[in-house]
Backbone as JSON Lines, residues from 0, in Angstrom:
{"i":0,"aa":"M","n":[76.69,148.74,141.43],"ca":[75.69,149.72,140.98],"c":[76.34,150.66,139.98]}
{"i":1,"aa":"G","n":[75.64,150.95,138.89],"ca":[76.12,151.91,137.91],"c":[74.95,152.73,137.42]}
{"i":2,"aa":"E","n":[75.26,153.8,136.69],"ca":[74.17,154.66,136.23],"c":[74.53,155.32,134.91]}
{"i":3,"aa":"L","n":[73.48,155.8,134.23],"ca":[73.66,156.63,133.05],"c":[72.65,157.75,133.13]}
{"i":4,"aa":"A","n":[72.87,158.81,132.37],"ca":[71.96,159.95,132.35],"c":[71.63,160.3,130.91]}
{"i":5,"aa":"I","n":[70.37,160.63,130.66],"ca":[69.92,161.04,129.35],"c":[68.84,162.1,129.52]}
{"i":6,"aa":"N","n":[69.06,163.28,128.97],"ca":[68.13,164.4,129.04],"c":[67.69,164.69,130.48]}
{"i":7,"aa":"G","n":[68.62,164.66,131.39],"ca":[68.33,164.97,132.78],"c":[67.74,163.84,133.59]}
{"i":8,"aa":"V","n":[67.49,162.69,132.94],"ca":[66.94,161.53,133.64],"c":[68.09,160.58,133.98]}
{"i":9,"aa":"E","n":[68.23,160.25,135.26],"ca":[69.29,159.36,135.73],"c":[68.73,157.96,135.93]}
{"i":10,"aa":"I","n":[69.42,156.98,135.38],"ca":[69.0,155.58,135.47],"c":[70.1,154.81,136.18]}
{"i":11,"aa":"E","n":[69.79,154.27,137.34],"ca":[70.77,153.51,138.12],"c":[70.39,152.03,138.11]}
{"i":12,"aa":"H","n":[71.34,151.18,137.73],"ca":[71.14,149.73,137.83],"c":[71.66,149.29,139.18]}
{"i":13,"aa":"L","n":[70.77,148.85,140.04],"ca":[71.13,148.47,141.4],"c":[71.6,147.02,141.48]}
{"i":14,"aa":"G","n":[71.38,146.27,140.4],"ca":[71.67,144.85,140.36],"c":[70.42,144.07,140.01]}
{"i":15,"aa":"H","n":[70.61,142.83,139.52],"ca":[69.51,141.96,139.12],"c":[68.61,142.75,138.14]}
{"i":16,"aa":"A","n":[67.3,142.84,138.42],"ca":[66.4,143.63,137.57],"c":[65.97,144.93,138.25]}
{"i":17,"aa":"S","n":[66.71,145.33,139.28],"ca":[66.34,146.49,140.09],"c":[66.95,147.77,139.54]}
{"i":18,"aa":"F","n":[66.1,148.79,139.38],"ca":[66.55,150.09,138.87],"c":[65.93,151.21,139.69]}
{"i":19,"aa":"R","n":[66.71,152.3,139.83],"ca":[66.19,153.55,140.35],"c":[66.31,154.59,139.26]}
{"i":20,"aa":"I","n":[65.22,155.29,139.0],"ca":[65.17,156.3,137.95],"c":[64.79,157.63,138.59]}
{"i":21,"aa":"S","n":[65.59,158.64,138.34],"ca":[65.39,159.94,138.98],"c":[65.36,161.04,137.94]}
{"i":22,"aa":"Y","n":[64.52,162.04,138.21],"ca":[64.5,163.26,137.41],"c":[64.3,164.42,138.36]}
{"i":23,"aa":"G","n":[65.36,165.18,138.61],"ca":[65.28,166.22,139.62],"c":[65.04,165.58,140.98]}
{"i":24,"aa":"D","n":[64.0,166.05,141.68],"ca":[63.67,165.5,142.99],"c":[62.75,164.29,142.9]}
{"i":25,"aa":"Y","n":[62.32,163.93,141.69],"ca":[61.37,162.82,141.51],"c":[62.15,161.5,141.41]}
{"i":26,"aa":"C","n":[61.67,160.48,142.11],"ca":[62.39,159.2,142.15],"c":[61.41,158.05,142.09]}
{"i":27,"aa":"L","n":[61.71,157.07,141.24],"ca":[60.91,155.85,141.19],"c":[61.84,154.65,141.13]}
{"i":28,"aa":"Y","n":[61.3,153.51,141.53],"ca":[62.01,152.24,141.46],"c":[61.25,151.26,140.58]}
{"i":29,"aa":"I","n":[61.99,150.37,139.96],"ca":[61.4,149.22,139.29],"c":[62.01,147.97,139.92]}
{"i":30,"aa":"D","n":[61.14,147.06,140.37],"ca":[61.55,145.78,140.96],"c":[62.66,145.93,142.01]}
{"i":31,"aa":"P","n":[62.37,146.58,143.13],"ca":[63.43,146.88,144.11],"c":[63.83,145.7,145.0]}
{"i":32,"aa":"Y","n":[64.21,144.6,144.38],"ca":[64.76,143.47,145.12],"c":[66.08,143.87,145.77]}
{"i":33,"aa":"I","n":[66.82,144.73,145.08],"ca":[68.05,145.31,145.61],"c":[67.81,146.81,145.76]}
{"i":34,"aa":"K","n":[68.17,147.37,146.9],"ca":[67.97,148.8,147.11],"c":[69.26,149.41,147.62]}
{"i":35,"aa":"P","n":[69.48,150.7,147.33],"ca":[70.69,151.37,147.82],"c":[70.59,151.7,149.29]}
{"i":36,"aa":"G","n":[71.7,152.14,149.85],"ca":[71.73,152.43,151.27],"c":[71.23,153.8,151.65]}
{"i":37,"aa":"D","n":[71.01,154.69,150.66],"ca":[70.56,156.04,151.01],"c":[69.05,156.08,151.23]}
{"i":38,"aa":"N","n":[68.57,157.23,151.64],"ca":[67.15,157.37,151.97],"c":[66.45,158.37,151.05]}
{"i":39,"aa":"K","n":[66.78,158.33,149.78],"ca":[66.16,159.24,148.82],"c":[64.65,159.01,148.77]}
{"i":40,"aa":"K","n":[63.88,160.08,148.82],"ca":[62.42,159.97,148.83],"c":[61.92,159.28,147.57]}
{"i":41,"aa":"V","n":[61.0,158.35,147.74],"ca":[60.46,157.56,146.63],"c":[59.01,157.96,146.39]}
{"i":42,"aa":"E","n":[58.69,158.26,145.14],"ca":[57.32,158.63,144.78],"c":[56.53,157.45,144.23]}
{"i":43,"aa":"L","n":[57.23,156.52,143.56],"ca":[56.54,155.48,142.8],"c":[57.41,154.24,142.71]}
{"i":44,"aa":"I","n":[56.78,153.06,142.83],"ca":[57.45,151.79,142.61],"c":[56.65,150.98,141.6]}
{"i":45,"aa":"L","n":[57.33,150.47,140.6],"ca":[56.72,149.58,139.61],"c":[57.28,148.17,139.83]}
{"i":46,"aa":"T","n":[56.41,147.19,139.89],"ca":[56.86,145.81,139.96],"c":[56.37,145.06,138.72]}
{"i":47,"aa":"T","n":[57.18,144.13,138.24],"ca":[56.83,143.43,137.0],"c":[56.06,142.14,137.22]}
{"i":48,"aa":"H","n":[56.28,141.48,138.37],"ca":[55.52,140.26,138.65],"c":[55.72,139.85,140.1]}
{"i":49,"aa":"E","n":[55.07,138.78,140.49],"ca":[54.93,138.45,141.9],"c":[56.12,137.73,142.51]}
{"i":50,"aa":"H","n":[57.09,137.27,141.74],"ca":[58.2,136.52,142.3],"c":[59.01,137.38,143.27]}
{"i":51,"aa":"F","n":[59.58,136.74,144.29],"ca":[60.2,137.45,145.42],"c":[61.32,138.39,145.0]}
{"i":52,"aa":"D","n":[62.01,138.06,143.9],"ca":[63.13,138.9,143.47],"c":[62.68,140.05,142.58]}
{"i":53,"aa":"H","n":[61.39,140.29,142.53],"ca":[60.83,141.43,141.78],"c":[59.8,142.17,142.63]}
{"i":54,"aa":"C","n":[58.84,141.44,143.16],"ca":[57.9,142.02,144.13],"c":[58.46,141.77,145.52]}
{"i":55,"aa":"A","n":[59.46,142.57,145.9],"ca":[60.17,142.39,147.17],"c":[59.42,143.16,148.25]}
{"i":56,"aa":"E","n":[58.5,142.49,148.9],"ca":[57.55,143.17,149.8],"c":[58.24,144.0,150.88]}
{"i":57,"aa":"E","n":[59.21,143.43,151.56],"ca":[59.86,144.16,152.66],"c":[60.53,145.42,152.15]}
{"i":58,"aa":"N","n":[61.25,145.33,151.04],"ca":[61.92,146.5,150.48],"c":[60.92,147.55,150.03]}
{"i":59,"aa":"I","n":[59.83,147.09,149.42],"ca":[58.81,148.03,148.95],"c":[58.23,148.82,150.12]}
{"i":60,"aa":"R","n":[57.91,148.13,151.19],"ca":[57.34,148.82,152.36],"c":[58.37,149.77,152.98]}
{"i":61,"aa":"D","n":[59.61,149.35,153.06],"ca":[60.65,150.21,153.62],"c":[60.87,151.46,152.78]}
{"i":62,"aa":"L","n":[60.88,151.29,151.48],"ca":[61.15,152.42,150.59],"c":[60.02,153.44,150.61]}
{"i":63,"aa":"L","n":[58.79,152.98,150.62],"ca":[57.65,153.89,150.54],"c":[57.42,154.65,151.84]}
{"i":64,"aa":"E","n":[57.66,154.0,152.97],"ca":[57.41,154.62,154.27],"c":[56.01,155.22,154.34]}
{"i":65,"aa":"D","n":[55.04,154.44,153.85],"ca":[53.61,154.79,153.9],"c":[53.23,155.97,153.0]}
{"i":66,"aa":"V","n":[54.1,156.38,152.11],"ca":[53.74,157.39,151.12],"c":[54.13,156.86,149.75]}
{"i":67,"aa":"G","n":[53.57,157.47,148.71],"ca":[53.88,157.0,147.36],"c":[52.96,155.88,146.93]}
{"i":68,"aa":"T","n":[53.15,155.46,145.69],"ca":[52.25,154.52,145.04],"c":[53.03,153.35,144.47]}
{"i":69,"aa":"V","n":[52.41,152.17,144.49],"ca":[52.95,150.98,143.83],"c":[52.07,150.64,142.64]}
{"i":70,"aa":"V","n":[52.7,150.32,141.52],"ca":[52.0,149.83,140.34],"c":[52.43,148.38,140.16]}
{"i":71,"aa":"A","n":[51.47,147.46,140.07],"ca":[51.82,146.04,140.08],"c":[50.74,145.19,139.41]}
{"i":72,"aa":"P","n":[51.15,144.07,138.79],"ca":[50.16,143.1,138.3],"c":[49.55,142.34,139.48]}
{"i":73,"aa":"G","n":[48.49,141.59,139.2],"ca":[47.64,141.03,140.23],"c":[48.31,140.26,141.34]}
{"i":74,"aa":"G","n":[49.21,139.33,141.0],"ca":[49.83,138.49,142.0],"c":[50.61,139.27,143.03]}
{"i":75,"aa":"C","n":[51.22,140.36,142.61],"ca":[51.98,141.2,143.54],"c":[51.05,142.07,144.38]}
{"i":76,"aa":"V","n":[49.96,142.5,143.78],"ca":[48.99,143.32,144.51],"c":[48.55,142.61,145.79]}
{"i":77,"aa":"E","n":[48.34,141.3,145.69],"ca":[47.84,140.53,146.83],"c":[48.83,140.5,147.99]}
{"i":78,"aa":"Q","n":[50.11,140.71,147.7],"ca":[51.14,140.68,148.74],"c":[51.31,142.02,149.45]}
{"i":79,"aa":"L","n":[50.69,143.07,148.93],"ca":[50.98,144.42,149.41],"c":[49.79,145.07,150.09]}
{"i":80,"aa":"N","n":[49.11,144.31,150.9],"ca":[47.95,144.83,151.63],"c":[48.33,146.06,152.45]}
{"i":81,"aa":"G","n":[47.46,147.07,152.41],"ca":[47.67,148.27,153.2],"c":[48.42,149.37,152.49]}
{"i":82,"aa":"L","n":[48.97,149.08,151.32],"ca":[49.66,150.1,150.55],"c":[48.75,150.64,149.45]}
{"i":83,"aa":"D","n":[49.11,151.8,148.92],"ca":[48.4,152.39,147.79],"c":[48.9,151.68,146.53]}
{"i":84,"aa":"V","n":[48.14,150.69,146.06],"ca":[48.57,149.86,144.94],"c":[47.59,149.99,143.79]}
{"i":85,"aa":"K","n":[48.15,150.25,142.6],"ca":[47.35,150.29,141.38],"c":[47.57,148.98,140.64]}
{"i":86,"aa":"A","n":[46.54,148.17,140.48],"ca":[46.65,146.9,139.77],"c":[46.62,147.15,138.26]}
{"i":87,"aa":"V","n":[47.52,146.48,137.53],"ca":[47.63,146.7,136.09],"c":[47.75,145.37,135.36]}
{"i":88,"aa":"E","n":[47.53,145.43,134.05],"ca":[47.76,144.31,133.16],"c":[48.22,144.85,131.82]}
{"i":89,"aa":"A","n":[48.8,143.99,131.01],"ca":[49.31,144.42,129.71],"c":[48.21,145.1,128.91]}
{"i":90,"aa":"G","n":[48.55,146.22,128.3],"ca":[47.59,147.02,127.53],"c":[47.14,148.27,128.24]}
{"i":91,"aa":"D","n":[47.34,148.35,129.55],"ca":[46.96,149.55,130.29],"c":[47.9,150.71,129.96]}
{"i":92,"aa":"E","n":[47.36,151.91,129.94],"ca":[48.14,153.13,129.75],"c":[47.57,154.2,130.66]}
{"i":93,"aa":"F","n":[48.44,154.95,131.33],"ca":[47.97,155.99,132.23],"c":[49.12,156.94,132.55]}
{"i":94,"aa":"D","n":[48.77,158.1,133.09],"ca":[49.74,159.05,133.6],"c":[49.69,159.02,135.12]}
{"i":95,"aa":"I","n":[50.86,159.11,135.73],"ca":[50.93,159.16,137.18],"c":[52.1,160.06,137.56]}
{"i":96,"aa":"D","n":[51.82,161.04,138.4],"ca":[52.83,162.01,138.77],"c":[53.42,162.66,137.51]}
{"i":97,"aa":"K","n":[54.73,162.56,137.33],"ca":[55.39,163.22,136.2],"c":[55.64,162.29,135.01]}
{"i":98,"aa":"I","n":[55.09,161.09,135.05],"ca":[55.44,160.14,134.0],"c":[54.2,159.55,133.34]}
{"i":99,"aa":"A","n":[54.42,159.09,132.1],"ca":[53.42,158.31,131.38],"c":[53.84,156.86,131.45]}
{"i":100,"aa":"V","n":[52.89,155.98,131.72],"ca":[53.17,154.56,131.89],"c":[52.36,153.76,130.87]}
{"i":101,"aa":"K","n":[53.05,152.89,130.14],"ca":[52.39,151.93,129.26],"c":[52.79,150.54,129.73]}
{"i":102,"aa":"V","n":[51.81,149.71,130.02],"ca":[52.04,148.37,130.52],"c":[52.04,147.41,129.33]}
{"i":103,"aa":"V","n":[53.1,146.61,129.22],"ca":[53.26,145.75,128.04],"c":[53.46,144.29,128.47]}
{"i":104,"aa":"A","n":[53.34,143.41,127.5],"ca":[53.42,141.98,127.76],"c":[54.84,141.54,128.14]}
{"i":105,"aa":"A","n":[54.91,140.5,128.96],"ca":[56.18,139.85,129.33],"c":[55.86,138.4,129.66]}
{"i":106,"aa":"Y","n":[56.5,137.47,128.97],"ca":[56.21,136.05,129.22],"c":[57.27,135.18,128.55]}
{"i":107,"aa":"N","n":[57.29,133.92,128.96],"ca":[58.21,132.96,128.37],"c":[57.57,132.22,127.21]}
{"i":108,"aa":"V","n":[58.4,131.9,126.24],"ca":[57.97,131.04,125.13],"c":[58.79,129.76,125.07]}
{"i":109,"aa":"N","n":[59.96,129.76,125.69],"ca":[60.8,128.55,125.62],"c":[61.6,128.29,126.9]}
{"i":110,"aa":"K","n":[61.12,128.81,128.03],"ca":[61.75,128.56,129.32],"c":[60.7,127.91,130.23]}
{"i":111,"aa":"F","n":[60.91,126.63,130.57],"ca":[59.88,125.87,131.27],"c":[60.4,125.26,132.57]}
{"i":112,"aa":"R","n":[59.55,125.33,133.62],"ca":[59.87,124.64,134.87],"c":[59.63,123.14,134.73]}
{"i":113,"aa":"E","n":[58.7,122.78,133.86],"ca":[58.45,121.41,133.44],"c":[57.7,121.49,132.12]}
{"i":114,"aa":"P","n":[57.64,120.4,131.35],"ca":[57.0,120.49,130.02],"c":[55.62,121.12,130.07]}
{"i":115,"aa":"G","n":[55.44,122.15,129.26],"ca":[54.15,122.83,129.16],"c":[53.89,123.88,130.22]}
{"i":116,"aa":"K","n":[54.82,124.06,131.18],"ca":[54.61,125.03,132.25],"c":[55.77,126.03,132.28]}
{"i":117,"aa":"P","n":[55.62,127.17,131.63],"ca":[56.7,128.16,131.62],"c":[56.89,128.8,132.99]}
{"i":118,"aa":"F","n":[58.11,129.26,133.24],"ca":[58.37,129.99,134.49],"c":[57.49,131.23,134.59]}
{"i":119,"aa":"H","n":[57.29,131.89,133.48],"ca":[56.5,133.13,133.44],"c":[55.46,133.02,132.33]}
{"i":120,"aa":"P","n":[54.3,132.42,132.62],"ca":[53.27,132.32,131.59],"c":[52.67,133.68,131.26]}
{"i":121,"aa":"A","n":[52.09,133.79,130.08],"ca":[51.43,135.04,129.7],"c":[50.36,135.37,130.72]}
{"i":122,"aa":"G","n":[50.35,136.62,131.17],"ca":[49.39,137.08,132.15],"c":[49.92,137.13,133.57]}
{"i":123,"aa":"L","n":[51.04,136.44,133.84],"ca":[51.62,136.48,135.19],"c":[52.26,137.83,135.47]}
{"i":124,"aa":"G","n":[53.07,138.28,134.53],"ca":[53.82,139.52,134.73],"c":[53.68,140.47,133.57]}
{"i":125,"aa":"V","n":[54.37,141.58,133.68],"ca":[54.31,142.63,132.67],"c":[55.69,143.26,132.51]}
{"i":126,"aa":"G","n":[55.82,144.06,131.48],"ca":[56.92,145.0,131.33],"c":[56.32,146.4,131.33]}
{"i":127,"aa":"Y","n":[57.18,147.39,131.31],"ca":[56.71,148.78,131.31],"c":[57.48,149.63,130.32]}
{"i":128,"aa":"V","n":[56.77,150.53,129.66],"ca":[57.41,151.64,128.96],"c":[57.01,152.89,129.72]}
{"i":129,"aa":"I","n":[57.98,153.53,130.35],"ca":[57.69,154.76,131.08],"c":[58.37,155.92,130.37]}
{"i":130,"aa":"T","n":[57.68,157.02,130.31],"ca":[58.22,158.21,129.66],"c":[58.28,159.34,130.68]}
{"i":131,"aa":"I","n":[59.5,159.83,130.89],"ca":[59.73,160.9,131.85],"c":[60.66,161.92,131.2]}
{"i":132,"aa":"N","n":[60.23,163.18,131.17],"ca":[60.96,164.26,130.5],"c":[61.32,163.86,129.06]}
{"i":133,"aa":"K","n":[60.37,163.28,128.37],"ca":[60.49,162.88,126.96],"c":[61.48,161.75,126.71]}
{"i":134,"aa":"V","n":[61.88,161.05,127.78],"ca":[62.76,159.89,127.65],"c":[61.92,158.63,127.86]}
{"i":135,"aa":"A","n":[61.85,157.79,126.83],"ca":[61.07,156.55,126.9],"c":[61.98,155.4,127.32]}
{"i":136,"aa":"I","n":[61.65,154.8,128.45],"ca":[62.45,153.73,129.04],"c":[61.61,152.46,129.08]}
{"i":137,"aa":"Y","n":[62.13,151.39,128.5],"ca":[61.44,150.1,128.47],"c":[62.12,149.14,129.42]}
{"i":138,"aa":"H","n":[61.4,148.68,130.44],"ca":[61.87,147.61,131.33],"c":[61.1,146.36,130.92]}
{"i":139,"aa":"A","n":[61.83,145.36,130.42],"ca":[61.17,144.21,129.81],"c":[60.54,143.25,130.81]}
{"i":140,"aa":"G","n":[60.96,143.3,132.08],"ca":[60.5,142.29,133.02],"c":[61.16,140.95,132.72]}
{"i":141,"aa":"D","n":[60.62,139.89,133.31],"ca":[61.14,138.54,133.06],"c":[60.43,137.98,131.84]}
{"i":142,"aa":"T","n":[61.15,137.87,130.74],"ca":[60.49,137.55,129.47],"c":[61.48,136.92,128.51]}
{"i":143,"aa":"D","n":[60.93,136.26,127.51],"ca":[61.7,135.87,126.34],"c":[61.56,136.95,125.28]}
{"i":144,"aa":"F","n":[62.21,136.76,124.15],"ca":[62.02,137.63,122.99],"c":[60.65,137.31,122.41]}
{"i":145,"aa":"I","n":[59.72,138.25,122.52],"ca":[58.33,138.01,122.14],"c":[57.92,138.98,121.04]}
{"i":146,"aa":"P","n":[56.9,138.62,120.24],"ca":[56.5,139.46,119.1],"c":[56.14,140.89,119.49]}
{"i":147,"aa":"E","n":[55.57,141.07,120.68],"ca":[55.14,142.4,121.11],"c":[56.29,143.4,121.18]}
{"i":148,"aa":"M","n":[57.5,142.92,121.31],"ca":[58.64,143.83,121.37],"c":[58.85,144.6,120.07]}
{"i":149,"aa":"K","n":[58.39,144.03,118.98],"ca":[58.59,144.66,117.68],"c":[57.65,145.85,117.46]}
{"i":150,"aa":"T","n":[56.68,146.04,118.34],"ca":[55.7,147.11,118.17],"c":[55.7,148.08,119.34]}
{"i":151,"aa":"L","n":[56.81,148.18,120.04],"ca":[56.89,149.08,121.19],"c":[56.95,150.55,120.8]}
{"i":152,"aa":"G","n":[57.37,150.84,119.59],"ca":[57.55,152.23,119.18],"c":[58.94,152.72,119.5]}
{"i":153,"aa":"N","n":[59.1,154.02,119.56],"ca":[60.42,154.61,119.78],"c":[60.83,154.49,121.24]}
{"i":154,"aa":"I","n":[61.93,153.79,121.46],"ca":[62.45,153.58,122.81],"c":[63.83,154.22,122.91]}
{"i":155,"aa":"D","n":[64.01,155.02,123.94],"ca":[65.33,155.63,124.16],"c":[66.27,154.68,124.89]}
{"i":156,"aa":"V","n":[65.76,154.04,125.94],"ca":[66.58,153.13,126.74],"c":[65.8,151.84,126.97]}
{"i":157,"aa":"A","n":[66.39,150.71,126.58],"ca":[65.77,149.41,126.83],"c":[66.58,148.66,127.89]}
{"i":158,"aa":"L","n":[65.9,148.16,128.9],"ca":[66.51,147.39,129.97],"c":[66.1,145.94,129.76]}
{"i":159,"aa":"L","n":[67.06,145.11,129.33],"ca":[66.72,143.76,128.87],"c":[67.44,142.68,129.68]}
{"i":160,"aa":"P","n":[66.72,141.62,130.1],"ca":[67.37,140.5,130.78],"c":[68.19,139.68,129.79]}
{"i":161,"aa":"I","n":[69.36,139.21,130.24],"ca":[70.22,138.43,129.34],"c":[70.69,137.12,129.97]}
{"i":162,"aa":"G","n":[70.22,136.79,131.17],"ca":[70.81,135.69,131.93],"c":[70.45,134.3,131.49]}
{"i":163,"aa":"G","n":[69.35,134.15,130.73],"ca":[68.93,132.81,130.35],"c":[68.26,132.07,131.5]}
{"i":164,"aa":"F","n":[67.89,130.85,131.26],"ca":[67.23,129.93,132.19],"c":[65.8,130.38,132.51]}
{"i":165,"aa":"F","n":[65.63,131.53,133.15],"ca":[64.29,132.07,133.43],"c":[63.84,133.09,132.38]}
{"i":166,"aa":"T","n":[64.78,133.68,131.66],"ca":[64.5,134.76,130.71],"c":[65.32,134.55,129.44]}
{"i":167,"aa":"M","n":[65.29,135.52,128.56],"ca":[66.17,135.51,127.4],"c":[67.61,135.28,127.81]}
{"i":168,"aa":"D","n":[68.33,134.5,127.0],"ca":[69.78,134.47,127.18],"c":[70.39,135.63,126.39]}
{"i":169,"aa":"Y","n":[71.7,135.75,126.42],"ca":[72.31,136.93,125.8],"c":[72.11,136.96,124.29]}
{"i":170,"aa":"K","n":[72.05,135.8,123.65],"ca":[71.84,135.76,122.21],"c":[70.42,136.19,121.86]}
{"i":171,"aa":"E","n":[69.44,135.69,122.61],"ca":[68.05,136.07,122.39],"c":[67.84,137.55,122.7]}
{"i":172,"aa":"A","n":[68.49,138.02,123.76],"ca":[68.36,139.44,124.13],"c":[68.95,140.35,123.06]}
{"i":173,"aa":"A","n":[70.03,139.91,122.42],"ca":[70.6,140.7,121.33],"c":[69.62,140.77,120.15]}
{"i":174,"aa":"L","n":[68.95,139.66,119.86],"ca":[67.93,139.67,118.81],"c":[66.81,140.66,119.17]}
{"i":175,"aa":"A","n":[66.43,140.66,120.45],"ca":[65.4,141.59,120.9],"c":[65.86,143.03,120.76]}
{"i":176,"aa":"A","n":[67.08,143.31,121.19],"ca":[67.61,144.67,121.08],"c":[67.64,145.12,119.62]}
{"i":177,"aa":"N","n":[68.04,144.24,118.74],"ca":[68.12,144.6,117.32],"c":[66.74,144.81,116.71]}
{"i":178,"aa":"A","n":[65.72,144.16,117.26],"ca":[64.35,144.36,116.78],"c":[63.74,145.63,117.35]}
{"i":179,"aa":"I","n":[64.01,145.91,118.62],"ca":[63.44,147.1,119.27],"c":[64.1,148.38,118.76]}
{"i":180,"aa":"K","n":[65.4,148.29,118.51],"ca":[66.19,149.42,118.01],"c":[66.14,150.64,118.95]}
{"i":181,"aa":"P","n":[66.43,150.46,120.22],"ca":[66.5,151.62,121.12],"c":[67.77,152.42,120.86]}
{"i":182,"aa":"K","n":[67.82,153.62,121.39],"ca":[69.07,154.37,121.31],"c":[70.14,153.72,122.19]}
{"i":183,"aa":"I","n":[69.71,153.25,123.37],"ca":[70.62,152.65,124.35],"c":[69.98,151.37,124.88]}
{"i":184,"aa":"V","n":[70.78,150.34,125.09],"ca":[70.29,149.13,125.73],"c":[71.18,148.82,126.93]}
{"i":185,"aa":"V","n":[70.54,148.45,128.03],"ca":[71.24,148.1,129.27],"c":[70.92,146.64,129.59]}
{"i":186,"aa":"P","n":[71.92,145.76,129.64],"ca":[71.64,144.38,130.03],"c":[71.42,144.27,131.54]}
{"i":187,"aa":"M","n":[70.53,143.35,131.93],"ca":[70.21,143.16,133.34],"c":[69.92,141.68,133.59]}
{"i":188,"aa":"H","n":[69.63,141.36,134.85],"ca":[69.16,140.02,135.25],"c":[70.15,138.94,134.82]}
{"i":189,"aa":"Y","n":[71.41,139.13,135.19],"ca":[72.41,138.15,134.8],"c":[73.45,137.9,135.9]}
{"i":190,"aa":"D","n":[73.24,138.43,137.08],"ca":[74.34,138.45,138.04],"c":[73.98,137.92,139.41]}
{"i":191,"aa":"S","n":[72.86,137.22,139.56],"ca":[72.42,136.92,140.92],"c":[72.49,135.45,141.31]}
{"i":192,"aa":"S","n":[72.71,134.53,140.37],"ca":[72.85,133.12,140.74],"c":[73.58,132.39,139.64]}
{"i":193,"aa":"G","n":[74.02,131.18,139.96],"ca":[74.74,130.4,138.96],"c":[73.92,130.06,137.74]}
{"i":194,"aa":"K","n":[72.6,130.0,137.9],"ca":[71.74,129.63,136.78],"c":[71.6,130.75,135.76]}
{"i":195,"aa":"I","n":[71.78,132.0,136.17],"ca":[71.49,133.1,135.25],"c":[72.71,134.01,135.05]}
{"i":196,"aa":"K","n":[73.89,133.45,135.18],"ca":[75.08,134.25,134.92],"c":[75.31,134.34,133.41]}
{"i":197,"aa":"A","n":[75.72,135.51,132.95],"ca":[76.05,135.73,131.55],"c":[77.06,136.87,131.5]}
{"i":198,"aa":"D","n":[77.82,136.92,130.43],"ca":[78.8,137.97,130.24],"c":[78.18,139.06,129.36]}
{"i":199,"aa":"P","n":[77.95,140.25,129.9],"ca":[77.34,141.3,129.08],"c":[78.18,141.69,127.88]}
{"i":200,"aa":"E","n":[79.47,141.43,127.94],"ca":[80.32,141.72,126.78],"c":[79.97,140.81,125.6]}
{"i":201,"aa":"D","n":[79.55,139.57,125.88],"ca":[79.1,138.68,124.81],"c":[77.83,139.21,124.18]}
{"i":202,"aa":"F","n":[76.94,139.73,125.02],"ca":[75.72,140.38,124.52],"c":[76.07,141.57,123.64]}
{"i":203,"aa":"K","n":[76.96,142.39,124.12],"ca":[77.34,143.62,123.39],"c":[77.85,143.32,121.99]}
{"i":204,"aa":"K","n":[78.6,142.24,121.83],"ca":[79.17,141.9,120.53],"c":[78.1,141.59,119.48]}
{"i":205,"aa":"L","n":[76.92,141.17,119.93],"ca":[75.86,140.74,119.01],"c":[74.84,141.84,118.71]}
{"i":206,"aa":"V","n":[74.93,142.95,119.42],"ca":[73.98,144.05,119.22],"c":[74.45,144.94,118.07]}
{"i":207,"aa":"D","n":[73.5,145.36,117.24],"ca":[73.83,146.23,116.11],"c":[74.61,147.46,116.58]}
{"i":208,"aa":"K","n":[75.56,147.89,115.76],"ca":[76.39,149.03,116.12],"c":[75.59,150.32,116.25]}
{"i":209,"aa":"S","n":[74.38,150.34,115.66],"ca":[73.55,151.53,115.75],"c":[72.94,151.7,117.13]}
{"i":210,"aa":"V","n":[72.99,150.64,117.95],"ca":[72.44,150.67,119.32],"c":[73.61,150.75,120.3]}
{"i":211,"aa":"R","n":[73.57,151.72,121.19],"ca":[74.63,151.87,122.18],"c":[74.37,150.95,123.37]}
{"i":212,"aa":"V","n":[75.33,150.12,123.7],"ca":[75.21,149.22,124.84],"c":[75.91,149.85,126.04]}
{"i":213,"aa":"E","n":[75.16,150.0,127.13],"ca":[75.72,150.53,128.37],"c":[75.65,149.45,129.44]}
{"i":214,"aa":"I","n":[76.79,148.99,129.89],"ca":[76.85,147.98,130.93],"c":[77.03,148.71,132.26]}
{"i":215,"aa":"I","n":[75.94,148.85,132.99],"ca":[75.97,149.64,134.23],"c":[75.56,148.78,135.42]}
């Protein structure tokens, strides 16, 4: 686990695609497949899609302890009966608690489980741009480098998968980082199985020098 801080907002990479983002006493998680051992109060959980390593039902229920809200696309909503769940799809925008949330597209264009069937077809999952204390954080979800990334606007921190096989590999992720042009990019989704291992240092070498790479 590692973390960085920007304008009072702390971003912790818990592993895989799991992040905890805190601002003062406010705390949210994205894709809590991996969770820390502490009991910090959670206000909000965002999930990117229904797969078990992102919509981790047991962890979500444990973290919320019957309070707080989950934001999720349809397939994950169905797994979380009894919780306060807001169903979303790409294009949605709303404010919740202390943050602004923009739901964006996430899908595969060249990663297939079999010919014509991508691991993550358009409409299955989403990414998020969340803004907290004027810090815009983009979590790409499980995705390839897609055209929508070029129109995200000003991003302070981009959290991008680099592992390949199910998502962008490190070369594709570097192309995405160079197109998005965030202030900081954090590689993710590269450390949990033999199929998606990648060296973040290889990714770092391909990212424009104007973008700061933080391996956390």
